[in-house]
N, C-alpha and C positions, 0 to 999 in steps of 0.2 A: 714441550719446548726443550730443546737441547742447545746449550751454549758451549762451544769448544773454545776454551780460553786462549789457546795459541793463535786463534784466528783474529784476535782482537789487537794484535801487534803491540803488546806491552812487555814489560820486564818479565812476565810469567814465562815467556819463551826461554829466557836465560835459566830460570829455575828448572824447567822441564828438561832442557838440554843437559844440565848438570846431573839431574836425577838419572838420566840414561847413560852418562859417560862412565865407562868402566874404570877409568883412572880416578875420577872424582869420587866414585862409589867406595873407594878404599877408605875414605874418611867417613865413618858411620855418623859422627856428630853433624857433619855438613849434609849428609843424606837426610837425616832427620829434620834439620833446619830447612832444607829445601822443600820437603813435604809440608812442613809447617807453613812456609811462605805461600805455597800453592793454596793451602787452606785459607790463608788470610785474603788472598786475591779473590777466591771463590766467595768468601764471606762478604766482601765489599760488593761484588757484582750481585749476589743474591739479595743483599740488603735493599737494593734499588727496587725490588719487586714487593716489598713488605708494606704494610700500612703504618701510617704515622698520625699522631695527634698533636695539636698545639700544646706548647709547653713554655713556661716562663722560668727564667733563672735570675736570681738576684745577684748582681755583681756589686763590687765596692762603690760603683757610681750610679747604679740604677737597676733597671730590669731589662733583660734581653729576651725577646720573643723568638722561640725556635720551635723545632718539632722533635718528638721522641717516639720511639717504637710504641705502637699501640699494644703489643704483647710480645713477650719473649718466646723464642722457639725452644724446642727440646733438641739438643744435639745428641744424636745416637751414633755409636761407633762400634765397628766390628774389631774385636781384639785379635792379635796384638798389633798387627801392622797399621791399624787405623789410628793409633794413638797420636803420632805426630801431626797428621792431617786434622784430627780432632782438636788438638791444641791450637792450631792456626785458626780454626773457626771460633774456638773459645776466646782467643785473644781479642776478637772483635765483638762477639756476642757474649760479653763477659758476665752477664747476669742470667744467662740461659740455664735451664735445667739440663741434666745430662743422663744419658742411658748408655749401657755397655752390654754387648752381646758377644759371647764366645762362639765362633763358628770355624770349622776347619775341614779340610779335605781328608776323607778316609779312603785311601787307595785300596783297591782290590788286588790281592796277591797275584802277581804275574800278569796284570792287565794295566792298560793305560787308563781304564775307566775308574771313577771314584764316586763316592757318595759324600754329601755335605752333612756334617753333624753339627747341630746347635745344642750347646750344653748349658751355658751360664747366661742368666739374664738379670740385669739390675736396672730398674727404670721407674720414673714417676708415672702417674697416670698420663695417658696419651689421648684421652677422650677430648675431641674437638680442639686439639693442639696443632701447631705447626711443627712438623718433624723434619729435621735435617739429618739424613742418614749418610755416613761417609765410610769409604773404604778405598785405599789408594789404587787398587787394581779391580776393574770391572771386566773380568775375563769372560766366563760363560754367562754371568749374570745370575746364576742359580743361588749363590750365597746371598746376594743382595735380596732376592725375592724371598728366600726362606727366612732370613732374618726379619724382614718386614712382617711376614706372616706370624713369626714368633712374637713380635712386638704388639701385634693386635690383641694379645691376651690382656694388655694393659689399657685397652680402649682404642677406638677408631679415630685416627687423626683427621683433621679437616683439610690439611694440605701436606704434601710430601715433596721434599727436595732431596736429590741424590748428588753427592759430591765425590768425584774420583779424580786421581791424578792422570791415570791412563785407562782407557777403555778399548776393548775390541769392538769392531763394528757389529759383529755377531752378538756379543754379550749385551751391547746397548739395545739392539733390536729385541732381544729376549726380555730384558728388563722393561722396556716400553710396553711390551705385549702383556706382561704379567703383573705389573704394578698398577696402581689405580689411575684412571684417566685424569689428566691434568698434572701428573707428576712432572716436575722440572728437573732437568739434568744439567749439572755444572761440571764439565769434564775438561781436564787440562789439555789432553790430546787424544784423538781417536785413531787407532791403528787398524789396518784392514785385515791382518793375518793373525791366526792362532794355531799353535802346534797341536798334535794329537793328544799331548798331555795337558792341553788347555792353558798353555803359556802364551801371552801376547807377544807378537813379533812386529816391529823390533822391541817393543816393550821396554823393560828395564831390569828384568830378573825377579827374584823373590823379595818383595819390599820388606817383609817382616825380618828376613835374615839380614838384609842389608842395613836395616835400622837397628837391630838388636842382637845380631849374631846368629850363627847357624844353630838349628835345633836338632834334637835326636829324632 
């Protein structure tokens, strides 16, 4: 299942528009906040698909019968660009466990081609857990797939959700092909083009640099 959030005609369209806007991007704090807000919208939509159990809450005047999550997910993030999006998810799933993975593009000298390197991994057990894996940009899809495979060292999840602000159509198809059957995708917007250097067009640029400053 793929949900493209901008197709739902909600305020998320405004957040995505500001993320793309070269003038608004000059404000790194607002860029981070917009990624965070996309994560919050994705969390709300995703939460509709989870299981709930009856729950009672004692109020000053009696007992209110409601529902609570049957279990908490594990929120997994690709560093560093994924941190604001992760925070948005964590704002809603505020009792969730968390996992962090460092993955980056290692460019080959004099070529457009690159390899994906996975270096650091911090995670609770994922055996039979619901995992929400987020990265603001799903370009080729290779980073997302390699990070998921790295997480399998900590156990096999029973369900996987992928959250991204922007995805390329090509990268989304790659991820759908190489991630487990039944994976659900929550994408802010899907763009049709990608450059030879694997940047999404129109996309929004380098999310990590826009959020935290240019890197060496």
